[in-house]
N, C-alpha and C positions, 0 to 999 in steps of 0.2 A: 122270243118273248121273256117274260121274266119268271123268275124262280116264285112258287107258292111256298109259303111256310105255313104250317100249322103249330097251334099249342097242343100240349097235351090237356085233355079235359081235367085231370088231377090238380094241374099247377093253375090253372086259369082263375082268374080273381072275379068276382061279380063286379059288374060295371059300377063305377064311381066310388067302390070301397076307398081306393087311396084319396079321392078327392074329398069324401066325408072327413078322413082321419086329418087331411090338412085343413079344412074349415076348422075343426074342433082345435086343433092345435094353434091355428091362428087365432081363435077365439079366446083360448087361455093364455096366450102370450099378451092379449091386448088387455085383459083382466090384469095380469100380473103388471105390467108397465103402468097402467091406471093407478094401482094399489103402490108401487115404487113412487109414483109422481105424488100421490097424496100424502106420503110420508115424508118426502122431502120438502114439500111446500110447507106442511105442518112445522118440521125441524127448522126451516128458515124464519116463520113466523116466530117461533119459540126463541130463537135467537134474536132477532131484531127487536121484541116488545120485552121492555123491562119486566121482570116477575114471572114471565112464562117460560122460564128454563125449564120448568117441571115437561112442558109438552114438548121441548126438543129433545128430551130423556125419551119419554114416551115414544115419540117419533121414530127416533135411533133404534130403540128395542124392537118396534114394529116393523121397520126396514129390516133389521138384521133376521127376524123371524120370517117374514115373506120371502127373503132370499135363501136362507139355508130350507125353507119346506119345499119352496120350488125345486131346489138343487136335489134335494133328495128325492122327490118324485120323478123328476126327469132321471134319476140313476147318475147325478153327477158325484154327489156324496153318499152313495148307497152303501149300505154293509156288504163286507168283504169276505 
């Protein structure tokens, strides 16, 4: 027959814990990607329409801030 394995109750995780974290992470990634897409679209509009170069500059700054903030929160650019 097959071997029976048991988990130590102290190391067991509640059911669904990892799934909830994955769902929350995927939602955060979706929001981040939506923000980045908005900044890129506004930047392109700012470059294409004469007189809206300021929109490109604002979109560029917002894009950089969004990426830096998300990288810091995820620990990529965190303090050492």
